[in-house]
TIRO-2110 file (N, C-alpha, C; in Angstrom, 1 decimal):
// TIRO-2110
1.0, -1.2, 0.1, N, 1, A
0.1, 0.1, 0.2, CA, 1, A
0.8, 1.2, -0.2, C, 1, A
0.7, 2.1, -1.0, N, 2, A
1.4, 3.3, -1.1, CA, 2, A
0.9, 4.4, 0.1, C, 2, A
2.2, 4.8, 0.8, N, 3, A
1.8, 6.0, 1.7, CA, 3, A
2.3, 7.2, 1.0, C, 3, A
1.7, 8.4, 1.3, N, 4, A
2.2, 9.7, 1.0, CA, 4, A
3.6, 9.6, 1.5, C, 4, A
4.4, 10.2, 0.7, N, 5, A
6.0, 10.2, 1.1, CA, 5, A
6.8, 9.1, 0.7, C, 5, A
6.0, 7.9, 0.3, N, 6, A
7.0, 7.0, -0.3, CA, 6, A
7.7, 7.3, -1.4, C, 6, A
8.9, 7.0, -1.3, N, 7, A
10.0, 7.4, -2.5, CA, 7, A
9.8, 6.3, -3.6, C, 7, A
9.8, 6.6, -4.9, N, 8, A
9.9, 5.9, -6.0, CA, 8, A
10.9, 6.2, -6.9, C, 8, A
11.4, 5.4, -7.7, N, 9, A
12.3, 5.9, -8.7, CA, 9, A
11.6, 6.3, -9.9, C, 9, A
12.3, 6.8, -10.9, N, 10, A
11.5, 7.4, -11.9, CA, 10, A
10.7, 6.4, -12.8, C, 10, A
10.9, 5.0, -12.6, N, 11, A
9.9, 4.2, -13.3, CA, 11, A
9.0, 3.6, -12.4, C, 11, A
8.9, 4.2, -11.2, N, 12, A
7.8, 3.9, -10.2, CA, 12, A
7.9, 2.5, -9.4, C, 12, A
9.2, 2.1, -9.5, N, 13, A
9.6, 0.9, -8.8, CA, 13, A
9.9, 1.1, -7.4, C, 13, A
9.2, 0.5, -6.4, N, 14, A
9.3, 0.8, -4.9, CA, 14, A
10.9, 0.5, -4.6, C, 14, A
11.1, 1.3, -3.7, N, 15, A
12.7, 1.3, -3.3, CA, 15, A
13.1, 0.2, -2.6, C, 15, A
12.2, -0.8, -2.0, N, 16, A
12.3, -2.0, -1.6, CA, 16, A
13.1, -3.1, -2.9, C, 16, A
12.8, -2.8, -4.0, N, 17, A
13.2, -3.7, -5.0, CA, 17, A
14.4, -3.0, -5.7, C, 17, A
14.7, -1.7, -5.5, N, 18, A
15.8, -1.0, -6.3, CA, 18, A
16.4, -0.2, -5.4, C, 18, A
17.8, -0.5, -5.1, N, 19, A
18.9, 0.6, -4.4, CA, 19, A
19.6, 1.4, -5.3, C, 19, A
18.6, 2.4, -5.7, N, 20, A
19.2, 3.4, -6.5, CA, 20, A
20.7, 4.0, -6.1, C, 20, A
21.6, 4.3, -6.8, N, 21, A
22.6, 5.0, -6.6, CA, 21, A
22.4, 6.7, -6.7, C, 21, A
23.4, 7.3, -6.0, N, 22, A
23.4, 8.7, -6.2, CA, 22, A
24.9, 8.8, -6.9, C, 22, A
25.3, 9.9, -7.1, N, 23, A
26.7, 10.1, -7.8, CA, 23, A
27.2, 11.4, -7.3, C, 23, A
28.6, 11.5, -7.5, N, 24, A
29.3, 12.6, -7.4, CA, 24, A
30.2, 12.8, -8.4, C, 24, A
31.1, 14.0, -8.6, N, 25, A
31.9, 14.2, -9.4, CA, 25, A
33.3, 14.7, -8.7, C, 25, A
34.5, 13.8, -8.7, N, 26, A
35.7, 14.0, -8.4, CA, 26, A
35.6, 13.6, -6.7, C, 26, A
37.0, 13.2, -6.3, N, 27, A
37.2, 13.2, -4.9, CA, 27, A
37.8, 14.2, -4.3, C, 27, A
37.4, 15.0, -3.2, N, 28, A
38.1, 16.2, -2.7, CA, 28, A
38.5, 16.0, -1.0, C, 28, A
39.5, 16.6, -0.7, N, 29, A
39.7, 16.4, 0.6, CA, 29, A
38.9, 17.7, 1.5, C, 29, A
39.4, 17.9, 2.7, N, 30, A
38.3, 18.5, 3.6, CA, 30, A
38.6, 20.1, 3.2, C, 30, A
39.7, 20.5, 2.4, N, 31, A
39.8, 21.8, 2.0, CA, 31, A
39.3, 22.0, 0.6, C, 31, A
38.6, 21.0, 0.3, N, 32, A
38.0, 21.3, -1.3, CA, 32, A
39.0, 21.0, -2.5, C, 32, A
40.2, 20.5, -2.1, N, 33, A
41.1, 20.2, -3.2, CA, 33, A
41.0, 18.7, -3.7, C, 33, A
40.6, 18.7, -5.1, N, 34, A
40.4, 17.5, -5.6, CA, 34, A
41.9, 16.7, -5.6, C, 34, A
41.7, 15.4, -5.0, N, 35, A
42.7, 14.5, -5.1, CA, 35, A
42.6, 13.1, -6.0, C, 35, A
41.3, 13.0, -6.4, N, 36, A
41.0, 12.1, -7.6, CA, 36, A
40.1, 12.3, -8.4, C, 36, A
40.1, 12.6, -9.7, N, 37, A
39.2, 12.8, -10.6, CA, 37, A
38.3, 11.9, -11.1, C, 37, A
37.1, 11.9, -11.2, N, 38, A
36.2, 10.8, -11.9, CA, 38, A
34.8, 11.0, -11.7, C, 38, A
34.0, 10.2, -11.9, N, 39, A
32.5, 9.9, -11.8, CA, 39, A
32.2, 8.9, -11.0, C, 39, A
31.6, 9.2, -9.7, N, 40, A
31.4, 8.2, -8.8, CA, 40, A
30.0, 7.8, -8.5, C, 40, A
29.6, 6.5, -8.5, N, 41, A
28.5, 5.9, -8.1, CA, 41, A
28.5, 5.6, -6.7, C, 41, A
27.5, 6.0, -5.8, N, 42, A
27.5, 5.6, -4.3, CA, 42, A
26.2, 4.8, -4.1, C, 42, A
26.5, 3.6, -3.6, N, 43, A
25.6, 2.6, -3.0, CA, 43, A
25.7, 2.7, -1.6, C, 43, A
24.8, 3.2, -0.8, N, 44, A
24.8, 3.0, 0.6, CA, 44, A
26.2, 3.8, 1.2, C, 44, A
26.9, 2.8, 1.7, N, 45, A
28.3, 3.6, 2.1, CA, 45, A
29.4, 3.2, 1.2, C, 45, A
29.1, 2.7, 0.1, N, 46, A
30.0, 2.2, -1.0, CA, 46, A
30.1, 3.3, -2.0, C, 46, A
31.3, 3.6, -2.3, N, 47, A
31.5, 4.5, -3.5, CA, 47, A
32.3, 3.9, -4.6, C, 47, A
32.1, 4.1, -5.9, N, 48, A
32.6, 3.3, -7.0, CA, 48, A
33.2, 4.2, -8.0, C, 48, A
34.4, 4.3, -8.3, N, 49, A
34.7, 5.2, -9.2, CA, 49, A
34.2, 4.4, -10.6, C, 49, A
33.3, 4.7, -11.5, N, 50, A
33.0, 4.0, -12.6, CA, 50, A
33.6, 4.7, -14.0, C, 50, A
34.0, 6.1, -14.0, N, 51, A
34.6, 6.5, -15.1, CA, 51, A
35.4, 7.8, -14.8, C, 51, A
36.2, 8.3, -15.9, N, 52, A
36.9, 9.3, -15.5, CA, 52, A
36.3, 10.7, -16.4, C, 52, A
35.4, 10.3, -17.4, N, 53, A
34.8, 11.2, -18.4, CA, 53, A
33.4, 10.9, -18.6, C, 53, A
32.7, 11.9, -19.2, N, 54, A
31.2, 11.6, -19.5, CA, 54, A
31.1, 10.7, -20.5, C, 54, A
32.1, 10.6, -21.4, N, 55, A
31.9, 9.6, -22.5, CA, 55, A
32.2, 8.2, -21.8, C, 55, A
33.1, 8.1, -20.7, N, 56, A
33.4, 6.9, -20.2, CA, 56, A
32.2, 6.4, -19.5, C, 56, A
31.4, 7.3, -18.7, N, 57, A
30.2, 7.1, -17.9, CA, 57, A
29.3, 6.6, -18.9, C, 57, A
28.9, 7.1, -20.2, N, 58, A
28.0, 6.7, -20.9, CA, 58, A
28.1, 5.3, -21.4, C, 58, A
29.6, 4.9, -21.6, N, 59, A
29.9, 3.7, -21.9, CA, 59, A
29.6, 2.7, -20.7, C, 59, A
29.8, 2.9, -19.6, N, 60, A
29.4, 2.2, -18.4, CA, 60, A
27.9, 2.3, -18.4, C, 60, A
27.1, 2.9, -18.6, N, 61, A
25.7, 2.9, -18.5, CA, 61, A
25.3, 2.1, -19.7, C, 61, A
25.9, 2.1, -20.7, N, 62, A
25.5, 1.1, -21.9, CA, 62, A
25.8, -0.5, -21.5, C, 62, A
27.1, -0.5, -20.8, N, 63, A
27.2, -1.9, -20.0, CA, 63, A
26.3, -2.4, -19.2, C, 63, A
25.8, -1.5, -18.3, N, 64, A
24.7, -1.9, -17.4, CA, 64, A
23.4, -2.1, -18.2, C, 64, A
23.1, -1.5, -19.3, N, 65, A
21.8, -1.8, -20.2, CA, 65, A
22.0, -3.1, -20.8, C, 65, A
23.3, -3.5, -21.0, N, 66, A
23.3, -4.7, -21.9, CA, 66, A
23.2, -6.0, -20.9, C, 66, A
23.6, -5.5, -19.5, N, 67, A
23.4, -7.0, -18.6, CA, 67, A
22.1, -7.3, -18.4, C, 67, A
21.0, -6.2, -18.7, N, 68, A
19.5, -6.5, -18.2, CA, 68, A
19.2, -7.9, -19.2, C, 68, A
19.2, -8.0, -20.2, N, 69, A
18.8, -9.4, -20.8, CA, 69, A
19.5, -10.6, -20.3, C, 69, A
20.9, -10.5, -20.0, N, 70, A
21.5, -11.5, -19.4, CA, 70, A
21.1, -11.9, -18.0, C, 70, A
20.6, -10.8, -17.3, N, 71, A
20.1, -11.1, -15.7, CA, 71, A
18.9, -11.6, -15.9, C, 71, A
17.9, -11.2, -16.9, N, 72, A
16.5, -11.6, -17.1, CA, 72, A
16.6, -13.2, -17.6, C, 72, A
17.7, -13.5, -18.3, N, 73, A
17.6, -15.1, -18.6, CA, 73, A
17.9, -16.1, -17.5, C, 73, A
18.7, -15.4, -16.4, N, 74, A
19.2, -16.4, -15.3, CA, 74, A
18.2, -16.2, -14.0, C, 74, A
17.2, -15.3, -14.1, N, 75, A
16.1, -15.2, -13.0, CA, 75, A
15.1, -16.2, -13.2, C, 75, A
END
């Protein structure tokens, strides 16, 4: 049962089914100085650098999209 304030992703999938990431650009120290450039996805307390450029990130997203059919075949 949906309650007001329940969070949904853009496709209406309940958050219990999908642990969507957040993202950040570059890693910075407490002074704001960048010490590692990249595009990072954050899943809970885990941060993963997935690319160093937007072009690389688009390739990463394409790779994830290609996994959907393979995952569907194994479920």
